[in-house]
TORKOL-4160 file (C-alpha; in steps of 0.2 Angstrom, whole numbers, padded with zeros to 4 digits, m for minus):
407
<pt num="1" X="m0085" Y="0000" Z="0034"/>
<pt num="2" X="m0090" Y="0001" Z="0016"/>
<pt num="3" X="m0080" Y="0007" Z="0001"/>
<pt num="4" X="m0092" Y="0018" Z="m0010"/>
<pt num="5" X="m0084" Y="0028" Z="m0025"/>
<pt num="6" X="m0067" Y="0028" Z="m0017"/>
<pt num="7" X="m0074" Y="0033" Z="0001"/>
<pt num="8" X="m0075" Y="0022" Z="0016"/>
<pt num="9" X="m0090" Y="0022" Z="0028"/>
<pt num="10" X="m0091" Y="0012" Z="0044"/>
<pt num="11" X="m0106" Y="0002" Z="0049"/>
<pt num="12" X="m0114" Y="0011" Z="0064"/>
<pt num="13" X="m0120" Y="0000" Z="0078"/>
<pt num="14" X="m0138" Y="m0002" Z="0081"/>
<pt num="15" X="m0141" Y="0000" Z="0099"/>
<pt num="16" X="m0136" Y="0012" Z="0113"/>
<pt num="17" X="m0125" Y="0009" Z="0127"/>
<pt num="18" X="m0127" Y="0016" Z="0145"/>
<pt num="19" X="m0115" Y="0015" Z="0159"/>
<pt num="20" X="m0110" Y="0022" Z="0176"/>
<pt num="21" X="m0093" Y="0030" Z="0179"/>
<pt num="22" X="m0084" Y="0027" Z="0195"/>
<pt num="23" X="m0078" Y="0045" Z="0195"/>
<pt num="24" X="m0083" Y="0059" Z="0206"/>
<pt num="25" X="m0082" Y="0071" Z="0192"/>
<pt num="26" X="m0093" Y="0061" Z="0181"/>
<pt num="27" X="m0106" Y="0054" Z="0193"/>
<pt num="28" X="m0110" Y="0054" Z="0211"/>
<pt num="29" X="m0122" Y="0040" Z="0211"/>
<pt num="30" X="m0120" Y="0021" Z="0213"/>
<pt num="31" X="m0126" Y="0008" Z="0201"/>
<pt num="32" X="m0145" Y="0005" Z="0201"/>
<pt num="33" X="m0152" Y="m0010" Z="0209"/>
<pt num="34" X="m0156" Y="m0017" Z="0192"/>
<pt num="35" X="m0139" Y="m0015" Z="0186"/>
<pt num="36" X="m0131" Y="m0022" Z="0201"/>
<pt num="37" X="m0142" Y="m0037" Z="0200"/>
<pt num="38" X="m0140" Y="m0040" Z="0182"/>
<pt num="39" X="m0130" Y="m0055" Z="0178"/>
<pt num="40" X="m0112" Y="m0050" Z="0175"/>
<pt num="41" X="m0106" Y="m0055" Z="0157"/>
<pt num="42" X="m0088" Y="m0051" Z="0162"/>
<pt num="43" X="m0081" Y="m0068" Z="0163"/>
<pt num="44" X="m0071" Y="m0071" Z="0179"/>
<pt num="45" X="m0053" Y="m0077" Z="0176"/>
<pt num="46" X="m0052" Y="m0095" Z="0179"/>
<pt num="47" X="m0037" Y="m0107" Z="0178"/>
<pt num="48" X="m0049" Y="m0119" Z="0169"/>
<pt num="49" X="m0054" Y="m0108" Z="0155"/>
<pt num="50" X="m0047" Y="m0113" Z="0138"/>
<pt num="51" X="m0045" Y="m0095" Z="0133"/>
<pt num="52" X="m0039" Y="m0080" Z="0144"/>
<pt num="53" X="m0036" Y="m0062" Z="0139"/>
<pt num="54" X="m0045" Y="m0046" Z="0136"/>
<pt num="55" X="m0057" Y="m0037" Z="0124"/>
<pt num="56" X="m0053" Y="m0019" Z="0120"/>
<pt num="57" X="m0062" Y="m0006" Z="0111"/>
<pt num="58" X="m0052" Y="0009" Z="0103"/>
<pt num="59" X="m0062" Y="0025" Z="0100"/>
<pt num="60" X="m0054" Y="0040" Z="0091"/>
<pt num="61" X="m0061" Y="0057" Z="0092"/>
<pt num="62" X="m0055" Y="0072" Z="0082"/>
<pt num="63" X="m0058" Y="0087" Z="0093"/>
<pt num="64" X="m0047" Y="0101" Z="0086"/>
<pt num="65" X="m0033" Y="0106" Z="0074"/>
<pt num="66" X="m0019" Y="0104" Z="0086"/>
<pt num="67" X="m0016" Y="0100" Z="0104"/>
<pt num="68" X="m0001" Y="0108" Z="0113"/>
<pt num="69" X="0006" Y="0093" Z="0122"/>
<pt num="70" X="0018" Y="0103" Z="0134"/>
<pt num="71" X="0003" Y="0114" Z="0140"/>
<pt num="72" X="m0007" Y="0098" Z="0142"/>
<pt num="73" X="0006" Y="0090" Z="0153"/>
<pt num="74" X="0006" Y="0105" Z="0164"/>
<pt num="75" X="m0013" Y="0104" Z="0166"/>
<pt num="76" X="m0015" Y="0086" Z="0169"/>
<pt num="77" X="0002" Y="0081" Z="0176"/>
<pt num="78" X="0001" Y="0066" Z="0165"/>
<pt num="79" X="0015" Y="0055" Z="0160"/>
<pt num="80" X="0021" Y="0054" Z="0142"/>
<pt num="81" X="0016" Y="0038" Z="0133"/>
<pt num="82" X="0030" Y="0031" Z="0121"/>
<pt num="83" X="0027" Y="0016" Z="0110"/>
<pt num="84" X="0041" Y="0003" Z="0110"/>
<pt num="85" X="0042" Y="m0014" Z="0103"/>
<pt num="86" X="0048" Y="m0023" Z="0118"/>
<pt num="87" X="0050" Y="m0041" Z="0111"/>
<pt num="88" X="0065" Y="m0035" Z="0100"/>
<pt num="89" X="0080" Y="m0025" Z="0103"/>
<pt num="90" X="0074" Y="m0011" Z="0091"/>
<pt num="91" X="0060" Y="0001" Z="0094"/>
<pt num="92" X="0045" Y="0010" Z="0088"/>
<pt num="93" X="0044" Y="0028" Z="0094"/>
<pt num="94" X="0033" Y="0043" Z="0092"/>
<pt num="95" X="0040" Y="0059" Z="0086"/>
<pt num="96" X="0030" Y="0068" Z="0098"/>
<pt num="97" X="0024" Y="0056" Z="0111"/>
<pt num="98" X="0005" Y="0058" Z="0116"/>
<pt num="99" X="0000" Y="0063" Z="0133"/>
<pt num="100" X="m0008" Y="0048" Z="0142"/>
<pt num="101" X="m0020" Y="0047" Z="0157"/>
<pt num="102" X="m0028" Y="0032" Z="0166"/>
<pt num="103" X="m0047" Y="0034" Z="0167"/>
<pt num="104" X="m0058" Y="0028" Z="0182"/>
<pt num="105" X="m0066" Y="0011" Z="0179"/>
<pt num="106" X="m0083" Y="0011" Z="0170"/>
<pt num="107" X="m0097" Y="m0001" Z="0175"/>
<pt num="108" X="m0110" Y="m0004" Z="0161"/>
<pt num="109" X="m0128" Y="m0008" Z="0165"/>
<pt num="110" X="m0124" Y="m0026" Z="0160"/>
<pt num="111" X="m0112" Y="m0027" Z="0175"/>
<pt num="112" X="m0096" Y="m0027" Z="0164"/>
<pt num="113" X="m0082" Y="m0017" Z="0172"/>
<pt num="114" X="m0071" Y="m0008" Z="0159"/>
<pt num="115" X="m0054" Y="m0001" Z="0163"/>
<pt num="116" X="m0050" Y="0015" Z="0153"/>
<pt num="117" X="m0036" Y="0025" Z="0146"/>
<pt num="118" X="m0035" Y="0041" Z="0136"/>
<pt num="119" X="m0022" Y="0048" Z="0125"/>
<pt num="120" X="m0020" Y="0065" Z="0117"/>
<pt num="121" X="m0011" Y="0066" Z="0100"/>
<pt num="122" X="m0003" Y="0083" Z="0095"/>
<pt num="123" X="m0013" Y="0083" Z="0079"/>
<pt num="124" X="m0029" Y="0085" Z="0088"/>
<pt num="125" X="m0035" Y="0067" Z="0090"/>
<pt num="126" X="m0040" Y="0060" Z="0107"/>
<pt num="127" X="m0040" Y="0041" Z="0108"/>
<pt num="128" X="m0049" Y="0031" Z="0122"/>
<pt num="129" X="m0046" Y="0013" Z="0126"/>
<pt num="130" X="m0058" Y="0003" Z="0136"/>
<pt num="131" X="m0053" Y="m0015" Z="0141"/>
<pt num="132" X="m0063" Y="m0029" Z="0148"/>
<pt num="133" X="m0055" Y="m0045" Z="0155"/>
<pt num="134" X="m0060" Y="m0061" Z="0147"/>
<pt num="135" X="m0060" Y="m0079" Z="0150"/>
<pt num="136" X="m0070" Y="m0093" Z="0142"/>
<pt num="137" X="m0071" Y="m0104" Z="0127"/>
<pt num="138" X="m0072" Y="m0100" Z="0108"/>
<pt num="139" X="m0090" Y="m0098" Z="0108"/>
<pt num="140" X="m0090" Y="m0086" Z="0122"/>
<pt num="141" X="m0077" Y="m0075" Z="0113"/>
<pt num="142" X="m0087" Y="m0076" Z="0097"/>
<pt num="143" X="m0103" Y="m0070" Z="0106"/>
<pt num="144" X="m0093" Y="m0056" Z="0114"/>
<pt num="145" X="m0086" Y="m0051" Z="0097"/>
<pt num="146" X="m0104" Y="m0051" Z="0089"/>
<pt num="147" X="m0111" Y="m0041" Z="0103"/>
<pt num="148" X="m0098" Y="m0028" Z="0105"/>
<pt num="149" X="m0095" Y="m0025" Z="0086"/>
<pt num="150" X="m0114" Y="m0024" Z="0082"/>
<pt num="151" X="m0125" Y="m0021" Z="0096"/>
<pt num="152" X="m0116" Y="m0009" Z="0107"/>
<pt num="153" X="m0114" Y="0010" Z="0104"/>
<pt num="154" X="m0099" Y="0017" Z="0112"/>
<pt num="155" X="m0100" Y="0034" Z="0104"/>
<pt num="156" X="m0110" Y="0042" Z="0118"/>
<pt num="157" X="m0099" Y="0035" Z="0131"/>
<pt num="158" X="m0083" Y="0041" Z="0122"/>
<pt num="159" X="m0091" Y="0059" Z="0119"/>
<pt num="160" X="m0096" Y="0060" Z="0137"/>
<pt num="161" X="m0078" Y="0056" Z="0143"/>
<pt num="162" X="m0070" Y="0067" Z="0131"/>
<pt num="163" X="m0081" Y="0082" Z="0134"/>
<pt num="164" X="m0077" Y="0081" Z="0153"/>
<pt num="165" X="m0059" Y="0080" Z="0150"/>
<pt num="166" X="m0058" Y="0094" Z="0137"/>
<pt num="167" X="m0066" Y="0106" Z="0149"/>
<pt num="168" X="m0049" Y="0106" Z="0159"/>
<pt num="169" X="m0039" Y="0104" Z="0143"/>
<pt num="170" X="m0046" Y="0119" Z="0134"/>
<pt num="171" X="m0031" Y="0131" Z="0136"/>
<pt num="172" X="m0020" Y="0118" Z="0126"/>
<pt num="173" X="m0032" Y="0116" Z="0111"/>
<pt num="174" X="m0029" Y="0125" Z="0095"/>
<pt num="175" X="m0044" Y="0129" Z="0085"/>
<pt num="176" X="m0056" Y="0117" Z="0093"/>
<pt num="177" X="m0070" Y="0111" Z="0082"/>
<pt num="178" X="m0088" Y="0117" Z="0085"/>
<pt num="179" X="m0097" Y="0105" Z="0074"/>
<pt num="180" X="m0100" Y="0087" Z="0078"/>
<pt num="181" X="m0084" Y="0077" Z="0081"/>
<pt num="182" X="m0079" Y="0064" Z="0069"/>
<pt num="183" X="m0076" Y="0047" Z="0077"/>
<pt num="184" X="m0069" Y="0030" Z="0073"/>
<pt num="185" X="m0070" Y="0014" Z="0083"/>
<pt num="186" X="m0060" Y="m0002" Z="0082"/>
<pt num="187" X="m0061" Y="m0018" Z="0092"/>
<pt num="188" X="m0046" Y="m0029" Z="0098"/>
<pt num="189" X="m0048" Y="m0047" Z="0105"/>
<pt num="190" X="m0032" Y="m0051" Z="0114"/>
<pt num="191" X="m0028" Y="m0069" Z="0120"/>
<pt num="192" X="m0013" Y="m0070" Z="0131"/>
<pt num="193" X="m0016" Y="m0089" Z="0135"/>
<pt num="194" X="m0024" Y="m0103" Z="0125"/>
<pt num="195" X="m0025" Y="m0120" Z="0132"/>
<pt num="196" X="m0011" Y="m0131" Z="0126"/>
<pt num="197" X="0000" Y="m0116" Z="0121"/>
<pt num="198" X="m0002" Y="m0119" Z="0102"/>
<pt num="199" X="0009" Y="m0112" Z="0089"/>
<pt num="200" X="0002" Y="m0099" Z="0077"/>
<pt num="201" X="0001" Y="m0113" Z="0063"/>
<pt num="202" X="m0008" Y="m0125" Z="0075"/>
<pt num="203" X="m0020" Y="m0112" Z="0081"/>
<pt num="204" X="m0025" Y="m0107" Z="0063"/>
<pt num="205" X="m0027" Y="m0125" Z="0058"/>
<pt num="206" X="m0038" Y="m0129" Z="0073"/>
<pt num="207" X="m0047" Y="m0113" Z="0075"/>
<pt num="208" X="m0046" Y="m0103" Z="0059"/>
<pt num="209" X="m0065" Y="m0103" Z="0057"/>
<pt num="210" X="m0067" Y="m0096" Z="0075"/>
<pt num="211" X="m0054" Y="m0083" Z="0073"/>
<pt num="212" X="m0062" Y="m0077" Z="0056"/>
<pt num="213" X="m0079" Y="m0076" Z="0065"/>
<pt num="214" X="m0071" Y="m0066" Z="0079"/>
<pt num="215" X="m0063" Y="m0053" Z="0067"/>
<pt num="216" X="m0079" Y="m0051" Z="0057"/>
<pt num="217" X="m0091" Y="m0051" Z="0072"/>
<pt num="218" X="m0101" Y="m0065" Z="0065"/>
<pt num="219" X="m0109" Y="m0080" Z="0075"/>
<pt num="220" X="m0113" Y="m0090" Z="0059"/>
<pt num="221" X="m0099" Y="m0100" Z="0050"/>
<pt num="222" X="m0091" Y="m0090" Z="0036"/>
<pt num="223" X="m0088" Y="m0097" Z="0019"/>
<pt num="224" X="m0071" Y="m0104" Z="0014"/>
<pt num="225" X="m0067" Y="m0089" Z="0003"/>
<pt num="226" X="m0072" Y="m0076" Z="0016"/>
<pt num="227" X="m0061" Y="m0086" Z="0029"/>
<pt num="228" X="m0046" Y="m0086" Z="0018"/>
<pt num="229" X="m0048" Y="m0067" Z="0014"/>
<pt num="230" X="m0048" Y="m0063" Z="0033"/>
<pt num="231" X="m0034" Y="m0075" Z="0038"/>
<pt num="232" X="m0022" Y="m0069" Z="0024"/>
<pt num="233" X="m0021" Y="m0053" Z="0034"/>
<pt num="234" X="m0010" Y="m0061" Z="0047"/>
<pt num="235" X="0007" Y="m0058" Z="0054"/>
<pt num="236" X="0018" Y="m0067" Z="0066"/>
<pt num="237" X="0035" Y="m0062" Z="0074"/>
<pt num="238" X="0038" Y="m0078" Z="0084"/>
<pt num="239" X="0031" Y="m0096" Z="0080"/>
<pt num="240" X="0019" Y="m0094" Z="0095"/>
<pt num="241" X="0011" Y="m0077" Z="0092"/>
<pt num="242" X="m0001" Y="m0071" Z="0079"/>
<pt num="243" X="m0011" Y="m0056" Z="0074"/>
<pt num="244" X="m0025" Y="m0056" Z="0062"/>
<pt num="245" X="m0030" Y="m0038" Z="0056"/>
<pt num="246" X="m0047" Y="m0034" Z="0050"/>
<pt num="247" X="m0056" Y="m0018" Z="0045"/>
<pt num="248" X="m0066" Y="m0016" Z="0061"/>
<pt num="249" X="m0058" Y="m0028" Z="0073"/>
<pt num="250" X="m0042" Y="m0038" Z="0076"/>
<pt num="251" X="m0037" Y="m0054" Z="0084"/>
<pt num="252" X="m0021" Y="m0055" Z="0094"/>
<pt num="253" X="m0013" Y="m0070" Z="0102"/>
<pt num="254" X="0002" Y="m0064" Z="0111"/>
<pt num="255" X="0009" Y="m0060" Z="0129"/>
<pt num="256" X="0003" Y="m0043" Z="0136"/>
<pt num="257" X="0020" Y="m0035" Z="0132"/>
<pt num="258" X="0020" Y="m0042" Z="0114"/>
<pt num="259" X="0003" Y="m0036" Z="0111"/>
<pt num="260" X="0006" Y="m0019" Z="0117"/>
<pt num="261" X="0015" Y="m0012" Z="0101"/>
<pt num="262" X="0001" Y="m0020" Z="0090"/>
<pt num="263" X="m0012" Y="m0011" Z="0100"/>
<pt num="264" X="m0003" Y="0006" Z="0099"/>
<pt num="265" X="0000" Y="0004" Z="0081"/>
<pt num="266" X="m0019" Y="0000" Z="0078"/>
<pt num="267" X="m0023" Y="0016" Z="0088"/>
<pt num="268" X="m0011" Y="0026" Z="0078"/>
<pt num="269" X="m0018" Y="0019" Z="0061"/>
<pt num="270" X="m0036" Y="0023" Z="0066"/>
<pt num="271" X="m0031" Y="0041" Z="0072"/>
<pt num="272" X="m0023" Y="0043" Z="0055"/>
<pt num="273" X="m0039" Y="0037" Z="0046"/>
<pt num="274" X="m0049" Y="0050" Z="0057"/>
<pt num="275" X="m0037" Y="0064" Z="0052"/>
<pt num="276" X="m0038" Y="0060" Z="0033"/>
<pt num="277" X="m0057" Y="0059" Z="0035"/>
<pt num="278" X="m0057" Y="0076" Z="0042"/>
<pt num="279" X="m0046" Y="0083" Z="0028"/>
<pt num="280" X="m0057" Y="0075" Z="0015"/>
<pt num="281" X="m0072" Y="0083" Z="0022"/>
<pt num="282" X="m0063" Y="0100" Z="0024"/>
<pt num="283" X="m0057" Y="0099" Z="0006"/>
<pt num="284" X="m0074" Y="0094" Z="m0001"/>
<pt num="285" X="m0082" Y="0109" Z="0008"/>
<pt num="286" X="m0069" Y="0121" Z="0001"/>
<pt num="287" X="m0070" Y="0115" Z="m0017"/>
<pt num="288" X="m0089" Y="0116" Z="m0016"/>
<pt num="289" X="m0087" Y="0134" Z="m0010"/>
<pt num="290" X="m0075" Y="0138" Z="m0025"/>
<pt num="291" X="m0087" Y="0130" Z="m0038"/>
<pt num="292" X="m0101" Y="0140" Z="m0031"/>
<pt num="293" X="m0091" Y="0156" Z="m0032"/>
<pt num="294" X="m0086" Y="0152" Z="m0050"/>
<pt num="295" X="m0104" Y="0148" Z="m0055"/>
<pt num="296" X="m0112" Y="0164" Z="m0048"/>
<pt num="297" X="m0100" Y="0175" Z="m0059"/>
<pt num="298" X="m0083" Y="0173" Z="m0052"/>
<pt num="299" X="m0077" Y="0171" Z="m0070"/>
<pt num="300" X="m0084" Y="0188" Z="m0076"/>
<pt num="301" X="m0072" Y="0202" Z="m0081"/>
<pt num="302" X="m0075" Y="0213" Z="m0066"/>
<pt num="303" X="m0080" Y="0198" Z="m0054"/>
<pt num="304" X="m0062" Y="0191" Z="m0057"/>
<pt num="305" X="m0056" Y="0205" Z="m0045"/>
<pt num="306" X="m0065" Y="0195" Z="m0031"/>
<pt num="307" X="m0056" Y="0179" Z="m0036"/>
<pt num="308" X="m0040" Y="0185" Z="m0027"/>
<pt num="309" X="m0048" Y="0184" Z="m0010"/>
<pt num="310" X="m0056" Y="0167" Z="m0014"/>
<pt num="311" X="m0039" Y="0161" Z="m0021"/>
<pt num="312" X="m0030" Y="0167" Z="m0006"/>
<pt num="313" X="m0042" Y="0158" Z="0006"/>
<pt num="314" X="m0040" Y="0142" Z="m0004"/>
<pt num="315" X="m0021" Y="0143" Z="m0004"/>
<pt num="316" X="m0022" Y="0145" Z="0015"/>
<pt num="317" X="m0032" Y="0129" Z="0016"/>
<pt num="318" X="m0020" Y="0120" Z="0005"/>
<pt num="319" X="m0005" Y="0125" Z="0016"/>
<pt num="320" X="m0014" Y="0120" Z="0032"/>
<pt num="321" X="m0019" Y="0103" Z="0025"/>
<pt num="322" X="m0002" Y="0099" Z="0018"/>
<pt num="323" X="0006" Y="0104" Z="0035"/>
<pt num="324" X="m0007" Y="0094" Z="0045"/>
<pt num="325" X="m0006" Y="0079" Z="0034"/>
<pt num="326" X="0013" Y="0079" Z="0035"/>
<pt num="327" X="0012" Y="0080" Z="0054"/>
<pt num="328" X="m0001" Y="0065" Z="0055"/>
<pt num="329" X="0009" Y="0055" Z="0043"/>
<pt num="330" X="0026" Y="0057" Z="0052"/>
<pt num="331" X="0020" Y="0056" Z="0070"/>
<pt num="332" X="0028" Y="0039" Z="0072"/>
<pt num="333" X="0045" Y="0033" Z="0068"/>
<pt num="334" X="0052" Y="0015" Z="0065"/>
<pt num="335" X="0070" Y="0013" Z="0070"/>
<pt num="336" X="0077" Y="m0002" Z="0061"/>
<pt num="337" X="0061" Y="m0012" Z="0066"/>
<pt num="338" X="0055" Y="m0019" Z="0050"/>
<pt num="339" X="0042" Y="m0031" Z="0058"/>
<pt num="340" X="0034" Y="m0016" Z="0066"/>
<pt num="341" X="0034" Y="m0006" Z="0050"/>
<pt num="342" X="0026" Y="m0021" Z="0041"/>
<pt num="343" X="0013" Y="m0023" Z="0055"/>
<pt num="344" X="0009" Y="m0005" Z="0054"/>
<pt num="345" X="0007" Y="m0006" Z="0035"/>
<pt num="346" X="m0005" Y="m0020" Z="0037"/>
<pt num="347" X="m0015" Y="m0011" Z="0050"/>
<pt num="348" X="m0016" Y="0005" Z="0040"/>
<pt num="349" X="m0021" Y="m0005" Z="0024"/>
<pt num="350" X="m0035" Y="m0014" Z="0033"/>
<pt num="351" X="m0043" Y="0001" Z="0041"/>
<pt num="352" X="m0042" Y="0011" Z="0025"/>
<pt num="353" X="m0029" Y="0024" Z="0028"/>
<pt num="354" X="m0022" Y="0023" Z="0010"/>
<pt num="355" X="m0039" Y="0025" Z="0002"/>
<pt num="356" X="m0043" Y="0041" Z="0012"/>
<pt num="357" X="m0025" Y="0047" Z="0009"/>
<pt num="358" X="m0027" Y="0045" Z="m0010"/>
<pt num="359" X="m0043" Y="0054" Z="m0009"/>
<pt num="360" X="m0035" Y="0069" Z="0000"/>
<pt num="361" X="m0021" Y="0069" Z="m0012"/>
<pt num="362" X="m0033" Y="0069" Z="m0027"/>
<pt num="363" X="m0043" Y="0084" Z="m0019"/>
<pt num="364" X="m0027" Y="0093" Z="m0015"/>
<pt num="365" X="m0021" Y="0092" Z="m0033"/>
<pt num="366" X="m0039" Y="0098" Z="m0039"/>
<pt num="367" X="m0038" Y="0112" Z="m0027"/>
<pt num="368" X="m0020" Y="0117" Z="m0033"/>
<pt num="369" X="m0027" Y="0117" Z="m0051"/>
<pt num="370" X="m0041" Y="0128" Z="m0046"/>
<pt num="371" X="m0030" Y="0140" Z="m0037"/>
<pt num="372" X="m0019" Y="0142" Z="m0052"/>
<pt num="373" X="m0034" Y="0144" Z="m0063"/>
<pt num="374" X="m0041" Y="0158" Z="m0051"/>
<pt num="375" X="m0024" Y="0167" Z="m0050"/>
<pt num="376" X="m0023" Y="0166" Z="m0069"/>
<pt num="377" X="m0040" Y="0173" Z="m0071"/>
<pt num="378" X="m0036" Y="0187" Z="m0059"/>
<pt num="379" X="m0019" Y="0191" Z="m0068"/>
<pt num="380" X="m0028" Y="0191" Z="m0085"/>
<pt num="381" X="m0041" Y="0204" Z="m0078"/>
<pt num="382" X="m0028" Y="0215" Z="m0071"/>
<pt num="383" X="m0018" Y="0215" Z="m0087"/>
<pt num="384" X="m0034" Y="0219" Z="m0097"/>
<pt num="385" X="m0038" Y="0234" Z="m0085"/>
<pt num="386" X="m0020" Y="0240" Z="m0086"/>
<pt num="387" X="m0020" Y="0239" Z="m0105"/>
<pt num="388" X="m0037" Y="0248" Z="m0105"/>
<pt num="389" X="m0030" Y="0262" Z="m0095"/>
<pt num="390" X="m0015" Y="0264" Z="m0107"/>
<pt num="391" X="m0027" Y="0265" Z="m0122"/>
<pt num="392" X="m0038" Y="0278" Z="m0113"/>
<pt num="393" X="m0023" Y="0288" Z="m0109"/>
<pt num="394" X="m0017" Y="0287" Z="m0127"/>
<pt num="395" X="m0035" Y="0292" Z="m0133"/>
<pt num="396" X="m0035" Y="0307" Z="m0122"/>
<pt num="397" X="m0017" Y="0312" Z="m0128"/>
<pt num="398" X="m0023" Y="0311" Z="m0146"/>
<pt num="399" X="m0038" Y="0321" Z="m0143"/>
<pt num="400" X="m0028" Y="0335" Z="m0135"/>
<pt num="401" X="m0015" Y="0334" Z="m0149"/>
<pt num="402" X="m0028" Y="0336" Z="m0163"/>
<pt num="403" X="m0036" Y="0350" Z="m0154"/>
<pt num="404" X="m0019" Y="0359" Z="m0153"/>
<pt num="405" X="m0020" Y="0360" Z="m0134"/>
<pt num="406" X="m0007" Y="0353" Z="m0122"/>
<pt num="407" X="m0013" Y="0341" Z="m0109"/>
């Protein structure tokens, strides 16, 4: 992800990914001999492995303006997913819990078997999570990080799954997007066990370099300045847990129950980023249309009558964006859980939510200024025409008066 003139762009992976779904609806064929004979990179869980956990890829897809969750539950019969911070007595809750489904396992050509899950958020985002069990050493984890964040393209895989699911979900979708879907991906490297059970402080002291490499997806040792920049974005609840959040990946050292909330908050933050990206593109297009309208004569005396229609359309977009922004911004509530609130704030800041949110606010302000300008131009034109009509009527009355004839 790169920040250019206030906008954030993600680095796209360079190679493609192919896989086989263990699902009757997606495929009826088994793995090819080549795939079956390929050496499985998925490390088998071993009691002797120094690191044990899992690697997750989160893929968010913006598919429509809104999803009717009640209707979707009737279609899928899926359970409602509710995020909760299980390590503490307080909770994190969705205002409208997303609908959650378990996907059939996916086996890649590399031999890696991924467990999958899909969530549907009411503000039109579909979130997929693919999980790969991991066990090995630090070098193995660094290699997996580099390969997954740089060499593997999950976009085609996600698009295929989402399209297949949305065929059934169509009645629950409001204003589905016809253009290419916006997507965001994010990687999480979760270690539930580390040999020796180190505390967060000991882990950072002994393996801070490796953690930084995992978060950045780099096989080469990073500079001290880059290492410090990465590791300063860390947070812990207990002495023996740790989360290091990056713009494209995160490292989590915690129990499965403890890591659950962090994973859900990262999902939510990335879905917010996707929504604000969509609003940014929508407002950019609307502003360009308004500028084009004004350039081709929208400010002329008689052309100003057409500004009423353009201003009305712009105002409708403003209301829609404000409503959808508020819905996405308030989709999750923190009930007396300051740690989860701080964790979410860190996640949102690292993936770029505040940057895009500021862009959307600026464009909303620009659009509101343009709307007021266009309405003012229309009112001036209407007032001028009314005054002109009054003058014409007076002239007609004067003509008849001097001619001595009644009107």
